[in-house]
MARBALO-456486 format. One record per residue (C-alpha): x, y, z; residue in three letters. Coordinates in steps of 0.05 Angstrom, whole numbers, padded with zeros to 5 digits, always signed. Layout:
% MARBALO-456486
XYZALA ...
END
This chain:
% MARBALO-456486
+00643-00963+00614UNK +00655-01034+00580UNK +00733-01029+00581UNK +00735-01037+00504UNK +00738-00970+00469UNK +00689-00927+00509UNK +00719-00859+00541UNK +00696-00788+00541UNK +00753-00732+00519UNK +00756-00657+00529UNK +00779-00629+00452UNK +00782-00560+00484UNK +00857-00559+00503UNK +00832-00569+00576UNK +00887-00528+00611UNK +00945-00556+00646UNK +00942-00557+00720UNK +00998-00541+00771UNK +00999-00567+00841UNK +00961-00557+00887UNK +00903-00610+00864UNK +00857-00652+00881UNK +00810-00699+00848UNK +00753-00726+00869UNK +00705-00785+00844UNK +00660-00844+00850UNK +00669-00910+00819UNK +00646-00979+00813UNK +00691-01024+00793UNK +00684-01104+00780UNK +00738-01134+00739UNK +00768-01202+00747UNK +00836-01218+00758UNK +00890-01197+00712UNK +00954-01147+00702UNK +00918-01088+00678UNK +00921-01009+00687UNK +00852-00981+00682UNK +00850-00902+00677UNK +00797-00863+00713UNK +00815-00797+00691UNK +00882-00773+00656UNK +00916-00717+00624UNK +00982-00747+00594UNK +01031-00743+00545UNK +01083-00785+00517UNK +01087-00851+00549UNK +01152-00837+00585UNK +01158-00764+00587UNK +01108-00700+00611UNK +01043-00727+00641UNK +00999-00671+00683UNK +00967-00731+00724UNK +00934-00804+00723UNK +00891-00835+00771UNK +00869-00904+00762UNK +00858-00976+00786UNK +00905-01033+00771UNK +00884-01106+00776UNK +00933-01158+00801UNK +00937-01223+00759UNK +00953-01262+00826UNK +00909-01235+00880UNK +00835-01201+00879UNK +00863-01142+00907UNK +00863-01074+00870UNK +00907-01015+00879UNK +00886-00944+00869UNK +00951-00905+00838UNK +00955-00834+00819UNK +01032-00810+00788UNK +01053-00754+00736UNK +01122-00745+00702UNK +01164-00689+00708UNK +01197-00690+00638UNK +01212-00767+00646UNK +01221-00772+00725UNK +01166-00816+00744UNK +01125-00787+00814UNK +01065-00806+00854UNK +01040-00870+00892UNK +00993-00922+00897UNK +00951-00958+00956UNK +00926-01029+00961UNK +00847-01036+00969UNK +00824-01109+00993UNK +00755-01100+00971UNK +00753-01047+00915UNK +00725-01096+00870UNK +00664-01111+00901UNK +00625-01078+00849UNK +00603-01025+00903UNK +00603-00949+00900UNK +00673-00928+00928UNK +00689-00854+00938UNK +00770-00840+00916UNK +00800-00778+00932UNK +00874-00749+00908UNK +00902-00686+00946UNK +00972-00664+00916UNK +00996-00606+00963UNK +01041-00551+00939UNK +01098-00584+00964UNK +01081-00643+00922UNK +01061-00688+00975UNK +01006-00738+00958UNK +00950-00764+01003UNK +00896-00815+00986UNK +00823-00822+01011UNK +00779-00883+01012UNK +00705-00870+01029UNK +00724-00801+01066UNK +00778-00831+01108UNK +00856-00814+01096UNK +00891-00883+01078UNK +00965-00864+01056UNK +01013-00804+01046UNK +01075-00802+01000UNK +01125-00757+00985UNK +01152-00728+00921UNK +01206-00683+00899UNK +01180-00651+00840UNK +01108-00626+00802UNK +01086-00646+00735UNK +01107-00621+00664UNK +01056-00609+00610UNK +01050-00659+00554UNK +00997-00620+00521UNK +00948-00676+00505UNK +00872-00673+00523UNK +00838-00693+00583UNK +00796-00757+00578UNK +00759-00801+00622UNK +00755-00871+00629UNK +00822-00876+00586UNK +00900-00866+00591UNK +00915-00798+00559UNK +00977-00806+00520UNK +01016-00842+00463UNK +01026-00907+00496UNK +01003-00964+00450UNK +00960-00993+00510UNK +00899-00945+00522UNK +00882-00972+00591UNK +00802-00970+00579UNK +00762-00968+00647UNK +00720-01028+00658UNK +00666-00999+00700UNK +00618-00947+00733UNK +00648-00866+00737UNK +00608-00811+00769UNK +00621-00745+00797UNK +00684-00732+00774UNK +00708-00663+00804UNK +00781-00633+00797UNK +00793-00571+00848UNK +00858-00528+00831UNK +00871-00533+00910UNK +00886-00587+00965UNK +00817-00602+00999UNK +00823-00610+01080UNK +00800-00673+01107UNK +00737-00640+01135UNK +00709-00623+01060UNK +00727-00687+01035UNK +00691-00720+01094UNK +00630-00674+01069UNK +00640-00694+00998UNK +00636-00764+01017UNK +00572-00753+01066UNK +00539-00711+01009UNK +00531-00653+01053UNK +00506-00610+01010UNK +00480-00570+01070UNK +00547-00554+01100UNK +00601-00498+01085UNK +00670-00522+01120UNK +00702-00471+01167UNK +00766-00468+01112UNK +00720-00445+01061UNK +00697-00385+01097UNK +00738-00319+01121UNK +00714-00266+01158UNK +00666-00223+01116UNK +00645-00274+01067UNK +00573-00268+01043UNK +00541-00334+01028UNK +00478-00348+00988UNK +00446-00414+00960UNK +00412-00411+00886UNK +00378-00468+00856UNK +00357-00477+00783UNK +00302-00527+00763UNK +00312-00562+00702UNK +00260-00617+00669UNK +00313-00653+00630UNK +00309-00603+00570UNK +00300-00529+00594UNK +00325-00493+00657UNK +00271-00455+00697UNK +00279-00392+00740UNK +00332-00391+00788UNK +00315-00381+00859UNK +00365-00360+00918UNK +00360-00360+00987UNK +00375-00304+01038UNK +00451-00280+01047UNK +00490-00304+01102UNK +00551-00265+01124UNK +00610-00295+01163UNK +00630-00256+01227UNK +00699-00272+01268UNK +00686-00277+01342UNK +00715-00232+01392UNK +00765-00256+01446UNK +00759-00238+01520UNK +00780-00165+01532UNK +00764-00142+01463UNK +00715-00084+01450UNK +00642-00103+01441UNK +00572-00079+01435UNK +00530-00144+01436UNK +00538-00208+01473UNK +00533-00240+01402UNK +00601-00211+01382UNK +00637-00256+01439UNK +00665-00325+01439UNK +00639-00327+01514UNK +00574-00300+01499UNK +00578-00245+01553UNK +00594-00173+01533UNK +00600-00130+01603UNK +00631-00065+01608UNK +00640-00054+01535UNK +00690-00113+01534UNK +00678-00188+01518UNK +00678-00222+01590UNK +00691-00295+01619UNK +00630-00291+01655UNK +00564-00243+01665UNK +00595-00205+01729UNK +00520-00217+01766UNK +00551-00178+01830UNK +00527-00109+01825UNK +00603-00078+01846UNK +00643-00129+01799UNK +00670-00100+01731UNK +00704-00128+01669UNK +00750-00072+01658UNK +00766-00040+01724UNK +00802-00067+01784UNK +00836-00132+01754UNK +00849-00160+01684UNK +00805-00133+01622UNK +00761-00189+01604UNK +00762-00225+01670UNK +00701-00207+01724UNK +00730-00181+01784UNK +00700-00147+01844UNK +00729-00071+01848UNK +00760-00029+01906UNK +00796+00030+01899UNK +00805+00042+01986UNK +00762+00103+01981UNK +00687+00086+01996UNK +00666+00144+01955UNK +00684+00108+01899UNK +00672+00034+01915UNK +00607+00036+01885UNK +00631+00048+01809UNK +00561+00040+01783UNK +00529+00091+01821UNK +00505+00154+01803UNK +00506+00226+01826UNK +00452+00280+01815UNK +00436+00351+01837UNK +00380+00336+01880UNK +00370+00387+01926UNK +00371+00340+01984UNK +00411+00382+02031UNK +00396+00452+02050UNK +00359+00496+01992UNK +00394+00495+01934UNK +00457+00453+01952UNK +00489+00407+01901UNK +00477+00340+01927UNK +00507+00266+01903UNK +00457+00203+01917UNK +00484+00132+01918UNK +00434+00091+01891UNK +00427+00029+01932UNK +00408-00013+01871UNK +00478-00002+01845UNK +00512-00021+01905UNK +00532-00091+01942UNK +00504-00067+02005UNK +00564-00074+02044UNK +00601-00013+02081UNK +00576+00055+02113UNK +00575+00088+02042UNK +00534+00049+02012UNK +00453+00075+02017UNK +00413+00140+02009UNK +00465+00196+02041UNK +00483+00271+02011UNK +00542+00303+02000UNK +00527+00380+02005UNK +00555+00437+01968UNK +00610+00474+01992UNK +00594+00536+02030UNK +00587+00604+01979UNK +00576+00559+01925UNK +00504+00550+01882UNK +00480+00489+01848UNK +00461+00505+01771UNK +00444+00441+01730UNK +00480+00394+01770UNK +00546+00434+01771UNK +00579+00485+01824UNK +00580+00550+01801UNK +00635+00588+01855UNK +00616+00656+01876UNK +00653+00721+01850UNK +00663+00796+01858UNK +00606+00805+01807UNK +00531+00821+01815UNK +00486+00762+01793UNK +00417+00764+01759UNK +00364+00711+01737UNK +00305+00716+01691UNK +00275+00652+01722UNK +00207+00677+01739UNK +00185+00606+01768UNK +00249+00595+01816UNK +00295+00660+01823UNK +00366+00648+01835UNK +00370+00575+01810UNK +00390+00582+01741UNK +00449+00592+01711UNK +00471+00664+01726UNK +00518+00712+01685UNK +00590+00726+01705UNK +00595+00792+01670UNK +00552+00855+01662UNK +00565+00907+01714UNK +00638+00907+01718UNK +00669+00894+01788UNK +00632+00905+01849UNK +00661+00938+01910UNK +00629+00883+01958UNK +00628+00810+01950UNK +00550+00794+01926UNK +00525+00728+01915UNK +00460+00700+01891UNK +00420+00655+01941UNK +00472+00614+01963UNK +00426+00577+02009UNK +00471+00585+02073UNK +00448+00648+02102UNK +00463+00701+02046UNK +00538+00723+02050UNK +00561+00796+02035UNK +00617+00847+02047UNK +00634+00885+02111UNK +00580+00941+02097UNK +00527+00893+02090UNK +00492+00895+02158UNK +00447+00834+02156UNK +00499+00774+02155UNK +00454+00720+02172UNK +00393+00734+02118UNK +00372+00673+02088UNK +00332+00691+02017UNK +00322+00613+02006UNK +00295+00617+01936UNK +00284+00688+01936UNK +00333+00745+01906UNK +00387+00772+01947UNK +00412+00845+01939UNK +00449+00901+01973UNK +00407+00959+01994UNK +00464+01002+02012UNK +00471+00980+02082UNK +00432+00922+02098UNK +00423+00854+02065UNK +00345+00851+02034UNK +00311+00795+02001UNK +00259+00804+01948UNK +00206+00746+01961UNK +00193+00687+01910UNK +00137+00711+01860UNK +00133+00786+01875UNK +00165+00815+01816UNK +00202+00792+01749UNK +00264+00814+01778UNK +00322+00822+01718UNK +00382+00848+01757UNK +00404+00881+01825UNK +00435+00944+01835UNK +00485+00959+01886UNK +00522+01015+01922UNK +00523+01089+01896UNK +00590+01075+01863UNK +00560+01031+01816UNK +00572+01043+01731UNK +00526+01108+01712UNK +00487+01117+01777UNK +00437+01171+01764UNK +00423+01179+01840UNK +00364+01143+01842UNK +00349+01093+01896UNK +00381+01022+01893UNK +00327+00969+01877UNK +00303+00916+01839UNK +00258+00938+01782UNK +00216+00896+01735UNK +00225+00890+01667UNK +00284+00950+01662UNK +00347+00960+01697UNK +00378+01026+01714UNK +00456+01043+01712UNK +00494+01025+01649UNK +00555+01043+01618UNK +00540+01013+01541UNK +00487+00969+01513UNK +00528+00905+01539UNK +00503+00921+01613UNK +00427+00914+01585UNK +00383+00858+01572UNK +00380+00830+01504UNK +00314+00875+01480UNK +00340+00938+01513UNK +00392+00987+01502UNK +00433+01039+01544UNK +00406+01109+01534UNK +00444+01170+01532UNK +00423+01182+01607UNK +00458+01115+01623UNK +00389+01079+01634UNK +00373+01015+01611UNK +00311+01019+01565UNK +00267+00969+01518UNK +00279+00972+01444UNK +00229+00993+01389UNK +00211+00929+01364UNK +00202+00930+01283UNK +00160+00880+01240UNK +00167+00879+01165UNK +00097+00864+01132UNK +00098+00868+01060UNK +00128+00837+01015UNK +00135+00769+01043UNK +00200+00738+01046UNK +00220+00709+00974UNK +00162+00737+00941UNK +00164+00739+00865UNK +00143+00797+00822UNK +00151+00814+00745UNK +00194+00868+00722UNK +00137+00914+00703UNK +00109+00908+00777UNK +00106+00971+00829UNK +00128+00939+00894UNK +00097+00968+00958UNK +00148+00963+01023UNK +00104+00974+01094UNK +00125+00953+01162UNK +00098+00965+01239UNK +00137+00989+01305UNK +00120+00979+01372UNK +00153+01045+01417UNK +00174+01003+01480UNK +00207+01059+01527UNK +00202+01110+01476UNK +00139+01150+01469UNK +00150+01161+01395UNK +00193+01143+01339UNK +00220+01202+01291UNK +00229+01164+01230UNK +00246+01092+01197UNK +00286+01078+01138UNK +00280+01026+01081UNK +00347+00988+01068UNK +00357+00947+01001UNK +00419+00919+00966UNK +00398+00949+00892UNK +00457+00983+00884UNK +00498+00968+00952UNK +00469+00959+01017UNK +00445+01030+01034UNK +00385+01076+01054UNK +00331+01074+00995UNK +00285+01120+01026UNK +00267+01145+01103UNK +00193+01157+01124UNK +00172+01235+01144UNK +00145+01254+01204UNK +00126+01218+01272UNK +00119+01132+01258UNK +00053+01107+01294UNK +00061+01062+01346UNK +00042+00991+01324UNK +00007+01007+01265UNK +00025+00989+01190UNK +00066+01044+01156UNK +00077+01053+01080UNK +00138+01081+01048UNK +00122+01130+01002UNK +00151+01109+00938UNK +00141+01039+00903UNK +00197+01010+00870UNK +00198+00976+00799UNK +00262+00933+00792UNK +00298+00897+00743UNK +00304+00821+00740UNK +00340+00797+00805UNK +00334+00778+00874UNK +00339+00829+00923UNK +00350+00842+01003UNK +00308+00891+01047UNK +00300+00908+01115UNK +00272+00964+01161UNK +00311+01006+01213UNK +00280+01053+01261UNK +00315+01110+01303UNK +00330+01070+01376UNK +00328+01004+01348UNK +00407+01002+01346UNK +00398+00943+01291UNK +00355+00906+01245UNK +00286+00885+01272UNK +00293+00816+01241UNK +00320+00778+01188UNK +00326+00807+01121UNK +00273+00786+01073UNK +00288+00771+00999UNK +00242+00788+00941UNK +00250+00758+00869UNK +00241+00796+00801UNK +00227+00759+00738UNK +00214+00774+00667UNK +00138+00751+00647UNK +00154+00744+00573UNK +00161+00670+00545UNK +00224+00662+00501UNK +00211+00666+00420UNK +00229+00620+00367UNK +00258+00631+00295UNK +00290+00588+00244UNK +00250+00526+00244UNK +00291+00475+00197UNK +00280+00399+00173UNK +00308+00350+00129UNK +00241+00311+00114UNK +00207+00324+00048UNK +00131+00310+00037UNK +00115+00246+00004UNK +00186+00234-00005UNK +00213+00221+00074UNK +00188+00149+00090UNK +00187+00095+00142UNK +00257+00085+00185UNK +00287+00145+00150UNK +00329+00187+00197UNK +00300+00256+00203UNK +00328+00317+00231UNK +00288+00377+00262UNK +00320+00440+00293UNK +00288+00507+00326UNK +00324+00571+00353UNK +00297+00600+00418UNK +00323+00667+00447UNK +00303+00698+00516UNK +00328+00765+00542UNK +00337+00731+00612UNK +00352+00659+00598UNK +00323+00599+00562UNK +00315+00538+00606UNK +00298+00476+00562UNK +00262+00461+00493UNK +00216+00403+00489UNK +00201+00369+00421UNK +00131+00336+00412UNK +00107+00295+00355UNK +00051+00253+00334UNK +00052+00196+00287UNK -00021+00189+00257UNK -00076+00234+00227UNK -00109+00233+00289UNK -00056+00220+00349UNK -00041+00256+00407UNK +00025+00296+00414UNK +00075+00260+00454UNK +00134+00296+00488UNK +00198+00258+00449UNK +00253+00289+00492UNK +00270+00351+00533UNK +00338+00389+00521UNK +00376+00430+00569UNK +00386+00498+00547UNK +00442+00517+00601UNK +00397+00576+00620UNK +00430+00612+00563UNK +00392+00675+00525UNK +00402+00634+00459UNK +00391+00562+00449UNK +00397+00516+00389UNK +00350+00454+00397UNK +00362+00396+00347UNK +00326+00329+00346UNK +00336+00263+00310UNK +00278+00223+00299UNK +00272+00148+00252UNK +00210+00160+00227UNK +00164+00116+00251UNK +00107+00112+00202UNK +00086+00079+00135UNK +00062+00109+00065UNK +00011+00155+00068UNK +00003+00170+00143UNK +00008+00242+00165UNK +00075+00263+00217UNK +00068+00324+00258UNK +00108+00359+00302UNK +00123+00422+00347UNK +00168+00457+00398UNK +00160+00481+00470UNK +00204+00534+00498UNK +00213+00550+00572UNK +00250+00604+00605UNK +00288+00608+00674UNK +00215+00636+00703UNK +00176+00574+00672UNK +00140+00622+00620UNK +00129+00575+00563UNK +00117+00585+00492UNK +00100+00538+00434UNK +00117+00539+00362UNK +00073+00524+00298UNK +00058+00462+00280UNK +00087+00424+00216UNK +00065+00362+00181UNK +00083+00318+00125UNK +00052+00259+00084UNK +00104+00195+00087UNK +00122+00171+00022UNK +00139+00097-00003UNK +00183+00050+00039UNK +00224+00007-00007UNK +00222-00067+00014UNK +00286-00103+00051UNK +00309-00176+00045UNK +00343-00219+00099UNK +00385-00277+00071UNK +00364-00347+00101UNK +00397-00404+00070UNK +00452-00420+00055UNK +00482-00381+00110UNK +00545-00333+00106UNK +00608-00372+00087UNK +00569-00437+00079UNK +00602-00501+00050UNK +00553-00547+00017UNK +00558-00603-00038UNK +00493-00588-00079UNK +00509-00553-00141UNK +00436-00540-00151UNK +00420-00505-00086UNK +00354-00473-00066UNK +00370-00401-00042UNK +00316-00385+00012UNK +00304-00307+00042UNK +00258-00268+00079UNK +00223-00204+00047UNK +00191-00148+00093UNK +00154-00085+00066UNK +00127-00042+00124UNK +00077-00013+00071UNK +00048-00083+00062UNK +00060-00076-00012UNK +00064-00143-00058UNK +00138-00157-00071UNK +00179-00186-00131UNK +00249-00210-00123UNK +00319-00205-00164UNK +00379-00254-00144UNK +00448-00244-00168UNK +00495-00300-00160UNK +00567-00282-00183UNK +00632-00330-00187UNK +00697-00305-00160UNK +00747-00358-00187UNK +00818-00368-00165UNK +00830-00428-00221UNK +00809-00426-00295UNK +00737-00448-00285UNK +00695-00393-00313UNK +00618-00383-00312UNK +00572-00320-00326UNK +00545-00286-00265UNK +00472-00304-00263UNK +00424-00255-00244UNK +00348-00276-00244UNK +00288-00225-00235UNK +00210-00227-00228UNK +00213-00279-00173UNK +00147-00284-00134UNK +00167-00333-00080UNK +00225-00331-00023UNK +00269-00383-00057UNK +00304-00400-00129UNK +00339-00463-00146UNK +00402-00457-00184UNK +00393-00485-00253UNK +00440-00508-00292UNK +00484-00525-00238UNK +00536-00484-00211UNK +00600-00498-00251UNK +00664-00476-00206UNK +00686-00518-00135UNK +00716-00497-00074UNK +00767-00552-00086UNK +00798-00500-00133UNK +00794-00442-00085UNK +00735-00420-00128UNK +00669-00387-00094UNK +00602-00350-00103UNK +00575-00294-00076UNK +00498-00281-00073UNK +00446-00234-00051UNK +00375-00212-00066UNK +00334-00146-00070UNK +00262-00135-00071UNK +00216-00087-00111UNK +00147-00066-00093UNK +00121-00029-00156UNK +00131-00095-00209UNK +00207-00088-00216UNK +00206-00010-00233UNK +00240+00007-00166UNK +00285-00040-00117UNK +00306-00034-00044UNK +00375-00042-00030UNK +00417-00112-00037UNK +00415-00157+00023UNK +00484-00161+00057UNK +00528-00210+00007UNK +00541-00279+00027UNK +00592-00319+00009UNK +00580-00393-00015UNK +00628-00452-00021UNK +00613-00512-00067UNK +00657-00567-00043UNK +00660-00633-00083UNK +00633-00701-00062UNK +00661-00761-00088UNK +00612-00821-00077UNK +00613-00883-00117UNK +00562-00938-00113UNK +00570-01011-00143UNK +00497-01034-00156UNK +00527-01095-00188UNK +00592-01112-00137UNK +00593-01189-00147UNK +00606-01231-00210UNK +00595-01305-00203UNK +00636-01348-00263UNK +00614-01414-00237UNK +00652-01483-00254UNK +00709-01471-00304UNK +00760-01523-00329UNK +00829-01523-00350UNK +00841-01478-00405UNK +00775-01456-00410UNK +00758-01373-00414UNK +00696-01339-00393UNK +00680-01260-00391UNK +00621-01219-00372UNK +00615-01174-00443UNK +00561-01232-00461UNK +00515-01212-00403UNK +00521-01278-00365UNK +00547-01264-00317UNK +00537-01191-00322UNK +00596-01139-00312UNK +00606-01092-00254UNK +00563-01033-00262UNK +00585-00966-00224UNK +00545-00910-00216UNK +00576-00834-00196UNK +00531-00809-00138UNK +00574-00757-00121UNK +00575-00683-00149UNK +00637-00676-00192UNK +00674-00721-00244UNK +00728-00772-00220UNK +00776-00819-00258UNK +00771-00891-00233UNK +00836-00932-00229UNK +00833-01009-00221UNK +00878-01063-00187UNK +00859-01136-00155UNK +00880-01183-00113UNK +00918-01255-00140UNK +00865-01301-00168UNK +00901-01364-00191UNK +00961-01395-00154UNK +01009-01413-00211UNK +01010-01339-00240UNK +01009-01287-00193UNK +01024-01229-00233UNK +00990-01192-00293UNK +00973-01237-00345UNK +00930-01253-00402UNK +00896-01306-00353UNK +00863-01248-00318UNK +00836-01187-00357UNK +00787-01124-00350UNK +00760-01068-00393UNK +00707-01014-00386UNK +00646-01003-00425UNK +00579-00960-00431UNK +00529-00978-00391UNK +00463-00987-00443UNK +00419-00920-00441UNK +00476-00883-00406UNK +00522-00879-00465UNK +00578-00823-00464UNK +00581-00822-00378UNK +00658-00823-00394UNK +00719-00805-00433UNK +00720-00867-00484UNK +00792-00845-00512UNK +00825-00838-00444UNK +00800-00902-00409UNK +00813-00976-00423UNK +00756-00993-00468UNK +00801-01063-00496UNK +00826-01119-00451UNK +00871-01109-00409UNK +00915-01150-00362UNK +00890-01143-00294UNK +00947-01101-00252UNK +00954-01139-00180UNK +01004-01088-00149UNK +00997-01024-00173UNK +00929-00991-00197UNK +00916-00971-00272UNK +00870-00913-00297UNK +00823-00946-00329UNK +00757-00900-00326UNK +00772-00827-00345UNK +00728-00771-00329UNK +00666-00806-00303UNK +00610-00761-00299UNK +00560-00739-00242UNK +00496-00722-00274UNK +00441-00766-00274UNK +00431-00779-00349UNK +00497-00805-00354UNK +00528-00828-00286UNK +00536-00894-00294UNK +00593-00945-00329UNK +00612-01019-00332UNK +00674-01062-00314UNK +00682-01124-00349UNK +00728-01185-00333UNK +00756-01239-00373UNK +00788-01302-00340UNK +00826-01368-00373UNK +00849-01417-00329UNK +00918-01434-00333UNK +00937-01508-00353UNK +00973-01524-00283UNK +00922-01491-00236UNK +00907-01539-00188UNK +00823-01543-00176UNK +00787-01511-00121UNK +00743-01441-00110UNK +00780-01389-00133UNK +00770-01310-00114UNK +00796-01245-00124UNK +00778-01173-00094UNK +00778-01116-00150UNK +00789-01051-00128UNK +00764-00989-00163UNK +00794-00918-00132UNK +00756-00855-00154UNK +00800-00790-00149UNK +00770-00715-00159UNK +00780-00700-00233UNK +00751-00627-00245UNK +00822-00588-00233UNK +00831-00529-00273UNK 
END
């Protein structure tokens, strides 16, 4: 900027900015001494009130120092401050930042460093003036144009921190300062290249999410979450806690690593582990301290055992106390070591335990109390404790004295695969049942064969049901029953006679079922429940849906390209219609394409309507059909229907003048673009209609048979928008030599504005040397008159006056006269009657209408103005000159 009228202005009503506010700018300033105020950036008001802000440089008349100033006004009260800079005018780049906080405190930064603070009592008020760079924005007489270079102007609606300002000064585009981030922010850098003319493709980096690090003592899962870098025992810790028996959340302050001791040697090593290892006597529960987890000091660190209490067994790492209940195990690999049931035979008369590993224990009637069965099975044989060796039998239960439930007089012993003595089925194994003689016996095992689970059938199929059964303890099965839920869960039919063992058996009656989903199962006598999970069968209708009432609005040879066509079909099905598909082709040989699928909602009746915009041109075939699908995916297709497309009428898009255009050419060229999808030759018709508000009149214009896509208005358009008159215009096209036309293009409004443009092909008259009382004029052609030419587009009036020519006579007089005349060859260019065609004293102050209704058409658009001078008798000698003013005025007012 050269300080002499150059500046930038934002004319789009740049918003008023309330504080806080920060402005950052680079300047290069080199202006000599003098008392100048030079605005860098300003948004002002009147000189003495309502100024948003003004940042600038002041040059002093008596010093080479410069001051940075920043001020604002609250109504008429001045606020702000300044800072004196010795070397600001060194023609080097300097970075200036001013920051006003929300308390109106002002701080100056120069080249990244804070240099001054000022306090203020109020913020600004809005003066309503635009934002300007390199000039004061306001109403004072001086404009304070900046003399120097300005770059990188940035305005922030917040107070920047010192760290942010330092980053701006150092151009740290790689840095996001701390007060610009918050926990959970997601940051990403994006770059758009530009070759000075166009933007390229934007490229973005990976995203970066900011997180807040945790203080010591906060819960954590990884080291990276903690400020200290250590996550120990689930909390952020001050160190890594390297010693084996140190903790960050026990024995001391949480978050501080502390050696932990409780005074109980068994708990000193908090990181030790206990396990059921059997390191004591057989099957005892042992806890082993692992040396690697201990500090190595004290007698309780090392491999030592803590055996289970007497009379308890170890099961999956926990103690199970002995009870007055008979125990059992189905673990054939290591009997009496697995979980044992605590219910089964009711209360026992004696205390009987499963292999406690301490010599076997029992009641007073057990004679051999020192017997240790080890990993075998310990039971009461009535008088002595006996052991059943491991691996001898698949022992499930043991019996006890003759007073046991349901005792049938049998000898008490361990039996493979079955157990005597029961009261009901709960006393037996899962696959056994309690007989009427109170014996646990194996259940019959029923297997369903056919139909398969979830198998599909049609509603006219005959369905066969069959199964097989393994007797188990029983020697035969008297009968088995088929259960279904056809009409409530009940027996459908029962086998007659004995059912063979492990053989496929059919039920006698096949079933034919209506559409639906059904459950079935088989129960045999003695099974006391169902052999397996219920099976399902599905029954469907094999017949596809039917169609009727095909309908459409297309007509052969009439429907044409881009017409909206409606097609419809009705489907029905005695089960449910699933969906309907509309399929079509758009050429004689094209394959069909499924255009849309309509969801019928599993209804027994479905009406599918399809709307299509016809995509084919004149003479081409168009065919369509529908597909219908029922709930069982049975498909039916309708007939195929076709038609031949008719002629599509052409369309027109208006091009120039634009909608609502204002022009000055009264013979404009109207332009448009015609389109005919059928490729026919087109001709056009244009319609130009006047909407007159004034008394100006003109017949509407309609011109047809135009082969080109343009038309020049001729003769010229009569009425001007100066009188609020305007034109509407449109074009339509025909593809059959004007017999049939397409639609008119969207109507456009056109406004013709006046253009007043007067030129002077002859603009200077030289009379040469004249003597006192001598007269000269231009009517003879030497010198020639002024020649006026109307280069505008409307008729005008010309008024005339001039400056003083003679010293002794400075008012209108016969010494200085003028008149108007025709220009040879262009006679009739103005209204002769209303014009000054006779010599008239030249007006010096006010103007006179001299040339009335001056025409603008080329054939008659010029006229002459003649001058006559007579030198007064007492006029002094010397050069004399005068300026003649010819002022034009619009004269087509109606």
